[in-house]
N, C-alpha and C positions, 0 to 999 in steps of 0.2 A: 684456547678452548676447543674442545671437540663436540660438546653438546651445549651450545650457547643458551638455549632456552631453559636448560636445567642449572647450568653453572652460574648464570647471571644472578640468581638469588644469593648464592654464597659470596659472590664478589661484592655485591651491595652490602651485605652484613659486615664483611671484612673492612670495608672502607668507612662505614658509618658507626660501627660498634667495636672495631678492633683496636689493638694497641698501635703505637707509632711504628714499631718495627713490622707489624702485620700490614699496615697501610703501605709501607715502602715496598715490601715483598710483593703484595697484590698488584701494585701499579707496575713494578718492574716485570712481572710475569705475564700479565694479561693486557697491558696497554702499550701502545706504540710510543717511542720517544717524542715524536711530534704530536702528541695527544692534544686535542683542543677541547676546551670546556666553556660552556655557555650557561649562565645563570642570571636570574633577574638582577642580582646585586653585584656580580662580577663576571668577567670574561677573560679567558686566556687564549690568545691566538696561537695557532700551531707554528712551531719553529723547531728546527733540529738543534742538536747539541752545539753550543757555542762556548768559547773560552771567555771566562770572566775572571779578572784579577789583574795583578801587576805583571809586567814583563811583556816584551814584544815577541812577535813571531809565534812559533810553535812550542815555545818553552813551557812545558807542563809543570815545571817545579813552582811556578809563580801564579798559577791560575787553576781554576776548576772548570770542568765542562757542565754547562747548565742547558737543559732543554725545557720545552713547554711541559713535559711530564713532571719535571722537578718543581716547577712553579705550582702546578695543580696539587702536588703532594703538600706543599705549604698551605694551600687553600683548605684542604681536608684536615690538616693538622689544626689550624685555627678554628675550623668548624667543630672539632672535637674539644678544643680548649674552652669554647663558649658553652658547649653543652656536653659535659662529661657523661651524662646518662641520656641516651637517645633510644627510644622505642621505635622500631621500624618494622613494617609488614609489606611484603610484595604480594599483592592481591592477584595479579595475573601477569603473564609474560607472553608476548606475541612475537614470533620470528617471521619476518618477511624475507623468505629465502631469495626471492627475485631481486630484491634491492639491497640485500645484506644489512638489514636493520632489526634491531630489537626494541620493542615497545614495552615498558614496564609501568604498571599501575601501582603506585606506592602510597602508603599512608605512614606518616611519621609524627611522633610527639617530640617537640624540640623544647628543652628546658634549659633556660639560661642560668648559669650557676649563681649570678649575683641577684637574681630575682627568683628565689626558691618557690614562691607561691604561684608563679605563672607558668603555664604549659601551653605551648602553641601546637594544637592539633591541625595539621595541614595535610593536604593531598596534592600529589603532583603526578605528572606523566613524564618519564625519562626515556629519551630516544638515544640509542647507542648505535653508532656506525661501525660495522665490521669490515675488516680487510683480512684476506688470507695471509697466514704466516708463511706459506710456501707458495711458489709459483707452480705452473703445470709440470715443470721438470723436477719438482721436489728440491728445489734450490732454496737456500735461506734468503729471506729478505733482509735488508739492512736494519730494519727495526726489530728483528726477532731477538728476544732476550737470550742470553747464553744458557740459562737453565730451563728453557722452554720445554725441552724434550723430557725433562725429569718428571717422574710421577709425583703427585701432590704429597703423598706420605713420605717419600724420600726427601723432598724439599723441606718439609717440616722437621724431619729428623736431623737436619743440619743447622737448625736454628739455635739460638742462645738458650740458656737454662730458664730464663724467665718466661719465654714462650712455651717451653715444655711444661712449666708449672701451670701455665694458663690452660693447656690442653688437659692436663690431669684434673684441674678444677672443674672444667666443663664436663669431663667424663664422670666425676664423682657427683656432680649436681644433676645428672640426668637419671631419672628414676626408671624410664622406660627405654629399652634398647632400640626401639623404633622412633624415639623422640627426635625431632629435627635439630635439637640442640646437641645431640650426642655426637661427639667428634668422630667416634669409630663408625657410626652409621654414615656420616658424611663422607669419610675416606673410603668406605666400602662402596658406596654409590658411585663415587668418583672413579674408583679403580675399575668397577664393572662397566661404566660408561666408556672409559678409555680402552678396555679390552674389546668391547662390542664395536667400537669405532676406530680400531687401531689403523685401518686403511683410510679413514675419512680425513677430510681436510681440517686443519686447525686454523682458528681465528684469533685475531687481536682486535681490541677496541681502539679506534682512532679518533673518536669524537663523542662527546656527551653533551646533551642539551636537556636541561630541566625546565619543564613547562608548568607554570603555576597560573591559576586564576588570580586576578588582582587582589580580590579579597582574601586569598590564601596566602600570598606572600607578604600582605600587610600585617599578618599576625606575627611576623618576626620582629616587628617594631616594638613589641611589648604590650602591656595592658593598656592599650589606647582605643578610643572609639573609632578609629579609622576603618576597620572592617565593617562595622555596623553602618557608618556613614556611606561607605561604598555600596552596600547592599541597598540602601535607600535611593542612591543614585541610579542603580540598575533598574529598580522598579519604576522610577520616574521616567527613564529612558524608554521603557517598555510601554508606558502609558502614552507617551508622545508618538511612538510608532503606530500604535493602534489608532490614534486620532488622525494623524496625517494620512494614513492609508485609507481610512474611511471616507475623508473629505475630499482628498485630491487624487484618488486612484485613476479616475477617468480623464484626468487632465495631463496624465503622464505620457510623453512620447513613446515610452516603452510599451504601455498598454495598448496603444493603437498601431505601433510600428511593427512589432514582431508578430508574425503569423505562424511561423514554423516552429515545431517543438525544439527543445534543446538538443543540440548535436550530441549524439551518443547518450542521450537521456533515456528515461524509462519508456516514454511514449515512442520515441524514435526507434528504440530497440524492439519494442512490441510490433510496430509497423513493419519493420524489416522481417521479423519472424512470421508475421501474417502473410506477407508477400511470398516468402520462401515456402510456407505451407501451401498456399494457393497454387504456386508453380508445380510443387510435387503432386497435388491433387489433379491438376490439368494433365500432367504427364501420365498418371495412372489412368485417367479417363480416356485420353488419346490411345494408349496402349490397348484398353479394353475394347474401344470401337474398332480398332484395326483387327483385333482377334475376332470380334463378332463378324466383320465383313468377310474375313477369310473362312470362317465356319459356314457362313451363309452361301458363299460361292461353292464351297465343296458340296453342300447339300443339294444345290441346284444342279450341279454337274452329275451328281449321283442319280437324281431322279430322271434326268435326261437319258442317262445310260440304261436305266431300268426300262424306259419306254422303248428304246431301240431293241432291247433284248426280247421284249414282248412281241414286237412287230416281226422280228426274225423267226420267232417260234410259230406265228400264225402263217407266215409265208411258206412254211414246210421245209425250210432248210435248203431251198433251191437257190439261195442267194450266194453260195460259195462256188467260185469258179475253180479252174485248174490250180491256180496259185493259192487258193484258199482265202482270197481277199473278200471282204464283206461288200455285199451290195453290188457286184459287177453285173451279173445277169441272173434273173430268177429262174426257178426250175421250170416254169411253163412258158418262158419266152415273153414275159410281160414287160420287157425293156430293162433298162439299167437305171439304178438309183444313184450311181456314182458314190463318191465318199460322202458320208452323212454330214460332216462338219467342214465342207470345203468353203462355205460362205456363212457369215454371220446373219445374213438376210434370209437364209433358207428356213422359213417358219412353217411351211406346209408339210404336213405328214406324208409319208410314203403312200403310193397308189395302192388301194385295196384291191383284192382279186375279185371283188363283187361290186355291183352298183345297185342303187335304190334299196339297200338293206337286204339283197338277195344273199343266198348262201352258195357255197360250192357244193356241186353234186358229184358224188364219186361215180366214176365210170367203170 
């Protein structure tokens, strides 16, 4: 498979509604030889091909190779023998690419041939485990089928005449070219998917597990009251849960013992996010305070420099000596002011050329 979430629907229909030859081809093409199968009524453990028959050693003339995939094929064949007509719908497909799993929500109607009046409407969830058909170096795995690289239409063209007649019958029974039952539509979609993902990785199914609710798989037992009795048991168990939780909740060690929220739960994640948000806000506030202090210091230094410039203008420009340094000797011999910022404790303003509010008289 190159598009597991799209091709899985076709695989399910081929296994549950196809002919015996179609089942065999589908299993050989899309499933590993050591394929494992788990169902409420049967289970097939995974094992590779083994020799079964008469004769010792590796003499292939007296034995046949049997793998777990061959056993699963017999299970599907008996499944079709019990219900020759099966209606099946795949409601949704979820592909977990991180864990290489497919989850299928399936509804089916199982009709046993010897009880024609009974139809079991059941719902299940199927989990398919996927493995890559190639490794990172594009080498074949040991479980890759020989015809895995062939397009689906080419594979069908090599089939027997009976299957070709089945394809023609599907084609003639489809009134709309876009109908999901139209075999040409299926082949066209498959070819377009293969072309669009020609460089993508191909996958095989290594394990299938069918999950049923108890009242669902009890429907396979026939027209019995077992599903109804199980539903009554479920309602009774729910009433017991409500009663016990109401009466004995505060007597439980769990109620008084656990104080912290669930690890990696909803509240724990919210607390972590709140802490991270608070740290970011503190960093922003700290950066704003630092910037404010820098701007304030620059404004204070600017005011002090403006006061110095005003004093120099009032002193008449006599504060520049031969070297042009500020404040060495004033023009009227009033002493030296030294450098203005030689000490941080120098807070007194420079001496004024007048006292008691007097003014300088021009001579």
